[in-house]
PLY file of the C-alpha trace (Angstrom):
ply
format ascii 1.0
element vertex 157
property float x
property float y
property float z
element edge 156
property int vertex1
property int vertex2
end_header
99.46 -25.98 270.97
97.86 -28.14 268.32
94.95 -30.13 269.91
93.80 -33.34 268.01
90.49 -34.85 269.14
90.52 -38.73 269.03
87.04 -40.12 268.75
85.71 -43.56 269.85
87.12 -46.29 267.67
89.76 -44.09 266.28
93.45 -43.28 266.75
96.01 -40.53 265.91
99.77 -40.83 265.51
101.62 -37.53 265.52
105.06 -36.01 266.01
105.89 -33.39 268.63
104.45 -30.90 269.42
100.78 -31.90 269.69
98.20 -32.58 272.25
95.82 -35.61 271.65
92.43 -35.35 273.45
89.73 -37.91 274.14
87.02 -38.72 276.73
86.58 -42.28 278.09
84.11 -44.13 280.41
84.30 -47.87 280.20
86.44 -47.36 277.01
90.15 -47.14 277.35
92.62 -44.62 276.13
95.91 -45.93 275.20
98.62 -43.40 275.05
101.86 -44.59 273.33
105.14 -42.75 272.87
108.71 -43.39 271.59
110.63 -40.84 273.85
113.59 -40.85 271.53
111.56 -39.79 268.39
108.84 -37.95 270.35
106.35 -39.71 268.12
103.32 -40.39 270.10
99.75 -41.88 269.57
96.36 -42.15 271.32
93.94 -44.80 270.58
90.29 -44.89 271.86
88.92 -48.45 272.22
85.47 -49.59 272.90
85.56 -53.30 273.28
88.17 -55.85 274.18
88.84 -58.33 271.40
87.93 -58.41 267.70
88.26 -62.13 267.55
85.14 -62.62 269.93
83.07 -60.28 267.87
81.34 -60.91 264.64
82.50 -57.66 263.26
85.63 -57.17 261.31
84.51 -53.97 259.74
85.84 -51.51 262.39
89.00 -52.84 263.85
89.87 -49.65 265.70
86.81 -50.54 268.13
88.87 -53.32 269.63
91.70 -53.26 272.16
93.84 -56.03 270.23
93.39 -54.82 266.73
93.63 -51.01 267.51
96.99 -51.57 269.34
98.38 -53.56 266.51
97.28 -50.87 263.99
98.50 -48.07 266.07
101.93 -49.55 266.90
102.43 -50.37 263.16
101.67 -46.88 262.17
104.17 -45.59 264.82
106.83 -47.79 263.34
106.16 -46.58 259.77
106.81 -43.06 261.12
110.21 -43.95 262.49
109.56 -45.36 266.07
111.41 -48.38 267.49
108.87 -50.87 268.96
111.58 -51.50 271.62
111.32 -47.92 272.81
107.56 -47.54 272.90
106.09 -46.83 276.30
102.37 -46.92 277.30
99.94 -45.06 279.63
96.44 -46.18 279.89
93.40 -44.67 281.42
89.54 -45.40 281.56
87.91 -48.78 281.89
85.43 -47.49 284.40
82.15 -49.19 285.63
79.96 -46.42 284.59
76.46 -47.96 285.84
75.39 -50.23 288.47
72.76 -51.97 286.32
72.42 -53.45 282.81
75.77 -53.60 280.94
77.72 -53.25 284.13
77.12 -56.87 284.74
79.26 -57.53 281.66
82.14 -55.67 283.32
83.07 -54.18 280.03
85.38 -51.68 281.50
87.37 -54.27 283.35
87.40 -56.55 280.32
88.78 -53.60 278.17
91.55 -52.94 280.57
92.45 -56.59 280.72
92.56 -56.77 276.87
94.75 -53.61 276.59
97.26 -54.91 279.23
97.33 -58.38 277.55
98.14 -56.99 274.14
100.67 -54.54 275.32
102.39 -57.44 277.26
102.40 -59.57 274.10
104.06 -56.51 272.33
106.56 -56.14 275.19
105.39 -52.50 275.53
105.75 -51.50 279.25
102.78 -49.66 280.78
104.61 -46.97 282.79
101.53 -45.35 284.15
97.74 -46.02 284.53
94.58 -44.61 285.83
91.86 -47.20 285.38
88.63 -48.54 286.79
86.52 -46.76 289.44
83.08 -45.41 288.49
83.76 -42.12 286.71
84.60 -40.92 283.24
87.78 -39.20 282.35
88.93 -36.58 279.74
92.45 -37.25 278.58
95.02 -34.85 277.21
98.24 -36.45 276.05
101.16 -34.05 275.57
103.44 -35.66 273.05
106.45 -33.37 273.70
106.64 -34.24 277.39
104.85 -37.61 277.42
102.63 -36.33 280.26
98.94 -37.57 280.32
96.64 -35.15 281.92
93.56 -36.77 283.21
90.52 -34.80 284.23
88.47 -37.13 286.29
84.78 -36.40 286.42
83.91 -34.25 289.44
87.43 -34.61 290.60
90.90 -33.00 290.23
93.27 -33.25 287.44
95.82 -36.09 287.74
99.06 -36.12 285.68
100.73 -39.36 284.89
0 1
1 2
2 3
3 4
4 5
5 6
6 7
7 8
8 9
9 10
10 11
11 12
12 13
13 14
14 15
15 16
16 17
17 18
18 19
19 20
20 21
21 22
22 23
23 24
24 25
25 26
26 27
27 28
28 29
29 30
30 31
31 32
32 33
33 34
34 35
35 36
36 37
37 38
38 39
39 40
40 41
41 42
42 43
43 44
44 45
45 46
46 47
47 48
48 49
49 50
50 51
51 52
52 53
53 54
54 55
55 56
56 57
57 58
58 59
59 60
60 61
61 62
62 63
63 64
64 65
65 66
66 67
67 68
68 69
69 70
70 71
71 72
72 73
73 74
74 75
75 76
76 77
77 78
78 79
79 80
80 81
81 82
82 83
83 84
84 85
85 86
86 87
87 88
88 89
89 90
90 91
91 92
92 93
93 94
94 95
95 96
96 97
97 98
98 99
99 100
100 101
101 102
102 103
103 104
104 105
105 106
106 107
107 108
108 109
109 110
110 111
111 112
112 113
113 114
114 115
115 116
116 117
117 118
118 119
119 120
120 121
121 122
122 123
123 124
124 125
125 126
126 127
127 128
128 129
129 130
130 131
131 132
132 133
133 134
134 135
135 136
136 137
137 138
138 139
139 140
140 141
141 142
142 143
143 144
144 145
145 146
146 147
147 148
148 149
149 150
150 151
151 152
152 153
153 154
154 155
155 156
């Protein structure tokens, strides 16, 4: 099986069969799929909103702009926006000091949920929050997201 690593502030859109892989902490992995065409995507977002930042140079860092870019690419490849489904994971509170007071993980999840709602893309499964990182493997053919949670079992959603 072809495994494609998606790095921070990046995304991949592929056609079946492929497995998209990323590791998230306070970041959020957004797995998108059109079950009819079996075109899927995985985006790895670092921050909630491009509008609130002074930086326009890396739109894939931000939940709102990354979702827009990813969905548009899926549509270009033949997906129907009406059929796209989402699964999300990450948004952890990784530390009990410093940046945790900003609740970046929670804010990332809120931004992802808000943008997906705006696009009328249903979130059919999620594994967010808590205090541990996750490695995600998104199997495009089946639509199953394998989540290896730090020091825990593998969860499939």
